[in-house]
N, C-alpha and C positions, 0 to 999 in steps of 0.2 A: 299249157301255157299260162303264166301267171296273169291275174287280172291285169295288171299296170300294162302288159305288152299288147292286149288286145286293142285293135284299132275301131272305133265308133264313129258312125255317121260321117260327117265331112272329112275324118282322118283318113278313111278307106281310099286307098291309091288306084285300085283296079278299075278299068273301064266296064267290065262286066263281072257280076258275080251270081253265084247259085244260092238262091234264097231258101231258106228253111222256115216254116211256118213255127209259131210259139209252141204248137204241140208236136213237133217234130216233123210234120208233113212237108213233102216237097211241093214248093211253088215253082221252082224251075229257073232257068238261067234270064237274068234281067239285066238291062242297062243299069249303072250305077245311079243315074237320076232317077229312073223309074222305081228303083228299089228304096231309094231314100223318100221318094213320094209315098210310097206305099206304107213305109214304117210311119211317116208323119201322118197320114190318114188314120192309122190305128193306135196314133199315140204311143207308139213304142219306139225303141231304138234299133238300128242296123248294126249288128256287131260282128266283127270278123272273126270267125271262130277257127277257120283253117285256111290261113294265108298261104300255105304253100300248094293247096291243090289248083287245079287247072279248069276252070275258073275258081278263084277263092270262094270258100262258102261262108256266108253271111246268114246270120240268124236273128230274126225278129224277136225283141225282148224288151223287158223292162230292166235297162242295164243297171240303174241305182239298187232296185231289188236284188238283182242277180249278185252284185258285189256285197250286198248285206248278207245274204245266205251265204255265200261263200266265206265271208268273214266269220259267220257263226260257227260253219263246220269245221273252220281251221281252229277256232277256239276250243271246241268240244274235243276236236283230235288231240290238241296239246294237253287238254285237262285228263285225258283218259290215257295218256302216255305213262307208263311205269318209270318213275324217275328213279335210275340206279346210280346209288352213293355207294362207292368203296373207300372205306377208312383203312389206313395202315397203321399198324402199331408195330414198332422195331424194339428186338431184343437182342442183347448180347450174348454170345455162347457162354460167358462166365458170369452172367448176371447174378447179384445178391439176392435172398429171398424177399427182403423187404421192396426193392425195386420191381422185383417179378410180380408180386401181388399187387402193386400199384398198376401195372399194365395188363394183368389178368383182368383186373376190375373194370379197366378202361375198355377192354375188348368186350366184356360182358354189357356194359353200358350201351356200346355201339349196336350190339345184337338186339338188345331190348328195344333200341329206337327203329329196328329194321333196317339196317345198314349192313351191307356185306362187310367182311372186315379181311384185310390182307395182313398176313403175318410174315413180317421179314426177320430173319436171323443175320444179323451183319457181322462177318467174319474179318478179323485184321490180322495180319502177319502170319505168325505161324499157325494161327487157329484155322486157316484155311486148310490145313492137313488133317483137321480133327471135325469132320462133318458130324461124326456120331454126337458132338456136344449139341449142335443144333437140332438134330432129331430128338435127343432126349428132352429139350424144354419143349418141342411141339408135341411130343407124346404127353407129356405132363399137363399141358395147356389143354389138350383135347380131352384128356380124361376128366380134368377139373371142371371144364366147362359143361360137360355132360350132353343132355338132350337139348340144351339151348341153342345147339347150332350143328350143322353137318358140314363135313369137308366136301367143298366144291372142286377144289384143286389139290391134288396131293402134294405134299413137300417135294420142291425139286430145286436143284443148284443152279443159279445163274451167275457166273462170274463170283465175285466176293459175297453174295447173298443166298440165302435159301428162303424161299417163298412158299406160302400156302394160303388158301383162300378159304374162309368160312361163310356160309350163309345162315342167316336166322331160321329157326323152326317154330312155326306159330303153333301152339297148342290150344284146342279149344276149352273154353272155361267150363267146368261141370255145371250143369242145369241146377237152378235151386229148386229143392224139393219143397213143396205146400202142403200144408196139412188140410184134411177135407173138413171144413168148419161144420158141415152137416152132422158129421160123425164124431165130432169132439164133445167130450162131456164137461160139465162144470164139476170142479172138485176142491175141497177144502182139506187141510191138514188137520188131524185130530191131535190130542195131546201125545198119544204114542208115537207120532211120527208117520203113521199110516194116513193114505189118502181115501176120503171117503166122499160118495156122490153128495152133492147138497141137494136138500130137498125143499122145494118151494110150496108154502101152504097155500091152499084155493082161498081166493077171497071173492065174495059175491059181490061185485061192484054194483049191481044194480038194486039190491035190496034195500030196505028202510033202515037209517040209523038205529030208530027204536028197537025194531025188531032183533037187531043184531046185538043190541045190549041187553034184551030180556032173557 
């Protein structure tokens, strides 16, 4: 039952109710006024959670907190829902190469955005007797799109139109290889173009300057 439909405290109409404790334990059947008094003593609300029961079931709870928690759960559920978007791109059986490329690129763009794409071949007049023209476009499109998508629904004729649905395929990005800095050496190019290790001269930092100059 939706939160807005729950009867609370003085809005409960039954004369007797079955009272449930905040922890789910059974308190038993009480007169409504007695149940309301008990809720007031505990600083809680009396909420009718099963109005069709005989007698109706009421639970002692903090109704404001309950509504807030239900609201949070509802928002989280909506956030976690996968939003399905289907884009449609229409082709004519005798479409020119330039128009075909524009529509093919549009299909690729939708797939890159993670959208499913409905391909529609729109037949007119005598073209209805030439379904192979539509299949030829679909085969070409599937081949050129390659592994960017897979066919979710195979081509099928529905009245004047032929439909096919493509879904995007996510490819994992290759892991970036890092060099081990501890094993990497320092190199410098010599005049011959070869690389040779750089030699660093030892320096006695703690010695006396006069002794080093002698």
